[in-house]
C-alpha positions, 0 to 999 in steps of 0.5 A: 499499500502506498502511503502519504506519511508516515509515522515512527512511533518510540514506545514500549506502551501498548496502550498507546502502540494501540492508539497511534497505530489505529489512528494511522491505519485509519487515516492510511498513514504507514506505521513503524514502531520502535521499543523506547526501553533500550538505547536507541541507535543511529541505524535504528532511523531512516531519513524517509520516515516523515515524523518520529513520536517518542513516549517519554513517560515510564522512563528512567531518566539516564536513559530518557537524556540518552535517547533524547541526545540522540533524537535531537542529533537525528532532528538536526540531521534528517529535518524529521520533526519529532513530537514527544508523548509526556503525560506528565505535565511537570516533566521539565526536562521535556518541556525545556527541549526547544527542538522538540517539534510538539508535546502530546498530553491527554487525549494523546489522539486528539493532539496528534490529530490537530498537530496533522492537521495544523501541519499537513492538512489543507490549511498547512501554508497558512500555518507554516508562518505561525509555526515559526513564530510558535518555536520562539514561544514554545515554553508558553505553547507547551505549557498550555493544555488545551481542552477544546480540541476538534475530537478525533475524525478521519484526516482531511486529504493530505497535502505533501509534508511541509518540513519546517527547517529553521530554528534558534540556538540562542543568538543564532538562527539556523536555516538548513534549507539555505545553510546559513547562519545568522547572528543578531539577524547578521548572515554570517556567510558561512562556507558549506563546511563551516556551516556543517561544523557549526549545526554539528556543535549546535546539536548538543550545546551542554556536550563537548565534542571531541575532535575525533568526534567533528572530523569523523562528522565532517569528514566521514569518508576522508580517513586522511583528514586530522586534527590539522584540517579541523584546526583550519576550520575552526579558526576559520569559523571563528573569525566569522563568528567571534568578534574576537577570534583569539577570545572566543565567547560562542565557539569555546576550546575545553582543554583536553576534551575538544569543544563547545557551543557556549549558549547557556552559559553565555546568557547566564553570566 
């Protein structure tokens, strides 16, 4: 059967699996499922999946953090919208992950239906601009639990996927379509490799990336690449990002460990 859209559900809850699978069958949506009680791996995912729904409840904190970290990477690599099912409204970890596209509370199916109608239904074009605005106000949007959502019905005919590929990291605006990064609305005019380097650092602003990790990401098929190549690109990137490349405030070198994009500490200092 030819499906217009496809869902990957990451859950180990039979009730939620049954809900999402039933909704998918009723609306001619492809359905795939992974267990959420294991550490997810990059090879578990495909760029052909159009929406990932991650069931976060009943997970211990270390596993939740580990899987969120990988999903954030998947989101940036494949530009796949990722939604979370979080039945506990007090789960601060989920609500502060601004890269998550939406959060489904009870009633889950009503939230899922509303998400599809808003982003992939007939009125998709008029909702796309609002969606960018919503991303900048996600904290307020997510905390509000809407009880007046439309009742679950068979979906209207769906239009092709219209993926949002713009996102913010602190004061930086990243546009994966035009491969541009702006700081305070100023285009930094990054080259393709500089853009890839910056976006890799932006996948996890709490993580210190080792030189080996970055080299593997930038030159996965080029075994001759070494730290000298990385130092060169890091220097070129800092010349465009930093006001004083010799005293960087955004892209930090962590002695003996690697590099980190400095967002949180800069704003709290």
